[in-house]
Structure formats: structure tokens, C-alpha cells
C-alpha positions, 0 to 999 in steps of 0.5 A, a space after each residue: 816927731 818929724 819923719 826925718 827925726 823918726 828915721 834918725 831915731 832908728 840909727 843907733 850906736 852899739 852901746 845904745 843898741 844894747 841898751 835898747 835890746 834889753 828894753 825890748 827884751 824886757 817887755 817881751 819883744 822878739 828881736 830879729 837880726 840880719 846884716 849886709 853891706 846894702 850898698 845899692 838897695 834893690 828888690 832882693 835887699 827889700 824882700 830880705 828885710 820884709 821877710 825878716 821883719 815878719 819873723 819877730 817884733 823888732 828888726 835890727 839890721 847890721 850894716 858893714 862900714 865903708 872900710 868893712 865893705 872895701 875889705 870884703 868887696 874891693 876897693 871900688 866898693 861901697 858905691 854908697 857911703 855908710 851914712 847913706 846906706 844906714 839912712 836908706 835902711 832906717 827909712 824902711 817901714 820894716 826896720 826898727 833899728 840899724 847899727 854899724 859894724 866895722 869887722 868883717 863879719 857881725 859876730 861881735 854885734 850879734 853876741 852883743 845884741 843876742 837876737 832871738 832870730 838870726 836871718 840870712 839870705 838864700 845864698 847862705 847855708 846854716 854852716 856858713 852863717 856867722 853867729 848862728 851857733 851862738 844864737 841857737 846855743 841861747 835858744 834862738 833860731 836861724 832863718 834862711 830866706 830864699 834868695 830873689 833871683 836876678 838881683 844883686 848889687 854886683 850884677 846891678 853895677 855890672 848892668 850900669 857900666 854896660 858890662 
């Protein structure tokens, strides 16, 4: 398998993602899930993903579709389209799978995947993490990765624009 095929093999539609999770679960893999827009990939994103991957055997990343990002961040976003964002995150060694979600939150995807560990960045608190109650009620855990100060897509865009 070429490196390009290896990357493309990590991009899943929901139905295939659920089947693959069932296989991983059957062979005893600990599934970790995190999500985000990952609009302009930066140090903060990479730190979150690497730390999340260290919490289990399989890291699945839910990525907001372009329309979902626009609803959350405004009409000027995303800067990078969903296909490119999926490709970039799938290219990372720490990522095992990526899957798009079009809703404003990843709740439906979390319920389909049923991760053992749900991860969000330090700008969240447990009570604000969508899916936390579901994961905990199924015996899983919720982890908050400390936020890397000075890195955000919004501040990066502002810096590029000279604001």
C-alpha cells in the first residue's frame, strides 16, 4: 500500500466507521475519540491529537463538515475545505481514523462509535463536553487535555490578516 493509499484508508464514512469500531472493540482495542474543525492545523491541534492518541490504541477524529463549521464560526470559515482537513488529520501518524459529521455537535457520531475515552481541549469543562454523560454511562472516561497557550485558528487568521 502506498503512503497516499494508507492515508486515504483512514478516512471513513459513518457506516464503515461503526463496523471498524466493532472490529477494533472485538480484538480488545481501546478507542479514543476527539473532534473539532481543525481548520488551519497548528501546534495546539497537534498537541491535542498526540496526547489523545496516547490514551488508547485507536484514535478516531470527528471533523466538522464545511457547513457545520460555517454555522459555528461564521460565513468566512472554514479557511480549509473538509476534504483537505480530513486528509491533513488522516496524514498524522497518531490518527487512526477520521470521520465527518454535519451536525453542530458530534453527539450522534459519539453514540455510534461508543468510544472508551472521549477527549477535548482545555478550553472545555466536563459539563460542557457533548457526549460526556453518554461515554461515562457506558463505562468510559472523559479527559481534558491542557490547552496550549498562544495557539488558535482565530488568532492565526488575525495575525495573517495583520489585525
